[in-house]
C-alpha positions in Angstrom: 68.6 121.3 98.3 70.7 118.2 99.1 70.0 115.5 101.7 72.8 114.8 104.1 72.6 112.7 107.3 68.8 112.7 106.9 68.5 116.5 106.7 68.0 118.8 104.0 70.6 121.5 103.2 71.0 124.2 100.6 73.6 123.1 98.1 75.6 126.3 98.5 75.9 125.6 102.2 77.2 122.0 101.4 79.8 123.4 99.0 80.9 126.3 101.4 81.1 123.6 104.2 83.3 121.4 102.0 85.5 124.3 100.9 86.1 125.2 104.5 87.4 121.6 105.0 89.6 122.0 102.0 87.5 119.8 99.7 86.6 120.4 96.2 83.3 119.0 95.1 82.2 118.2 91.6 78.5 118.7 91.2 76.5 117.5 88.3 73.2 119.0 87.4 70.3 118.1 89.3 70.8 115.6 92.2 74.2 114.5 90.9 77.0 113.2 93.1 79.8 115.1 94.7 83.2 113.6 94.1 85.3 112.4 97.0 88.8 113.8 96.4 91.6 116.0 97.9 91.3 119.6 97.6 94.0 122.2 97.7 95.1 122.8 101.2 98.0 124.5 103.0 96.7 123.5 106.5 98.9 120.7 107.7 97.8 117.8 109.8 100.0 115.5 111.9 98.4 112.1 112.6 99.6 108.6 113.6 97.8 105.9 111.8 97.5 103.1 114.6 96.7 99.6 113.2 94.7 98.1 116.0 93.8 95.0 113.9 95.6 91.7 113.2 95.6 92.4 109.6 98.2 94.2 107.3 96.7 97.6 106.6 97.1 99.6 103.3 96.6 103.3 103.8 95.1 105.0 100.7 95.0 108.6 100.0 92.5 110.0 97.5 94.4 112.5 95.2 93.1 115.6 93.6 91.3 113.7 90.9 89.8 111.3 93.4 92.0 108.5 92.4 93.3 106.2 95.1 97.1 106.4 95.9 98.4 103.5 98.1 101.0 104.2 100.8 103.3 101.7 102.6 101.4 98.9 104.6 101.2 99.1 108.2 101.9 95.8 110.0 99.5 94.5 112.6 99.4 96.4 115.9 102.0 99.0 114.4 101.7 102.6 113.8 102.9 105.1 111.3 103.3 108.9 111.7 102.0 110.8 108.8 102.1 114.5 107.6 99.1 115.1 105.6 96.7 118.1 105.0 93.1 119.0 106.0 90.6 118.0 103.4 92.6 115.1 102.2 90.7 111.9 102.5 92.1 108.6 103.6 90.8 105.1 103.4 92.2 101.8 104.8 92.2 98.4 103.3 93.2 94.9 104.2 96.3 94.2 102.1 95.5 90.5 101.5 91.7 90.6 101.0 91.0 94.2 100.0 88.3 94.4 102.6 87.5 97.8 104.0 88.6 98.7 107.4 87.5 101.4 109.7 89.3 104.7 110.8 87.9 106.1 114.1 84.8 104.0 113.4 84.2 105.5 109.9 84.9 104.4 106.4 86.8 107.7 105.3 89.0 109.9 107.4 89.5 113.6 106.8 92.6 114.8 108.9 91.9 117.7 111.4 94.1 120.7 111.6 97.5 120.0 113.1 99.0 121.7 116.1 102.5 123.0 116.5 103.7 123.6 120.0 105.5 126.7 121.1 108.8 124.9 121.0 108.2 124.0 117.4 107.3 120.3 118.0 104.1 119.0 116.3 101.5 117.2 118.3 100.5 113.9 116.6 96.9 112.8 116.8 96.4 109.0 117.1 94.0 107.7 114.4 92.7 104.2 115.2 92.3 101.6 112.4 90.1 98.7 113.2 87.9 95.8 111.8 84.3 96.6 111.2 81.7 94.2 112.6 81.2 92.0 109.4 78.0 90.1 109.1 78.3 86.3 109.6 77.7 85.9 105.8 80.6 88.4 104.9 83.1 86.8 107.2 82.3 83.3 105.9 82.9 84.5 102.4 86.2 86.0 103.6 87.3 82.8 105.1 86.3 80.7 102.2 88.2 83.0 99.8 91.3 82.4 101.8 90.8 78.7 102.2 89.6 77.7 98.7 91.2 78.3 95.4 88.9 80.5 93.3 89.0 77.9 90.5 87.2 75.7 92.9 84.4 77.9 94.0 82.0 76.3 91.5 82.7 72.8 93.0 81.5 73.8 96.5 78.3 72.4 97.6 76.6 75.7 98.4 73.9 77.8 96.9 74.7 79.2 93.4 74.3 82.7 94.6 77.0 82.3 97.3 79.3 80.9 94.6 78.7 84.1 92.5 79.3 86.2 95.7 82.5 84.5 96.4 83.9 85.5 93.0 83.0 89.1 93.7 85.9 90.4 95.7 86.1 93.9 97.3 86.6 96.6 94.7 88.0 99.8 95.9 87.0 101.8 92.8 83.3 100.6 93.1 83.4 101.5 96.8 84.7 105.0 95.8 81.9 105.5 93.4 79.5 104.8 96.2 81.1 106.9 98.7 81.2 109.7 96.3 77.5 110.0 96.3 77.3 112.3 99.2 73.7 113.1 98.5 72.7 109.9 100.0 71.3 110.2 103.7 73.8 107.6 105.1 76.9 108.9 103.5 77.9 111.4 106.0 77.6 108.8 108.8 80.4 107.0 107.0 82.9 110.0 106.9 85.2 110.9 109.8 85.8 114.7 110.0 
């Protein structure tokens, strides 16, 4: 059994569900993690990544090994059409700070099956990239990182723990490791299918 979204599921059901979505999962013995990565898929998807934020956005596709592959940046309030595949996860990051952004309100986006009209034209699905609601503390840390050179963090008249947190910048690989632990109850809330 595995816990997803607060409910218990048979592990075979979860693997079968992931396979239907074009995902491969690596499952270690016991209650080990499932690896978040692209699986083989011939089912195309046609999307438009719409940057609804005032930040430059970097689309990141997770390849077949679960490694992040950056795509060209999307300028603020601009969009980019993308042909991708069902079961290929995408994440989005702020180019300057590395902060995570949301896609349709979630951290990870899995493209839906594309539609080709009778005349042969594809129907693009708009996908909205937005800022999450950062806590006041997170937002203050972001602003200080922009305004104060990192070599001066220790000179700030703030608590030592906050100085340490300033040094800890967003780390995509660490976040991927956390997202790959799909056995956690909150994980599926963070994924957009």
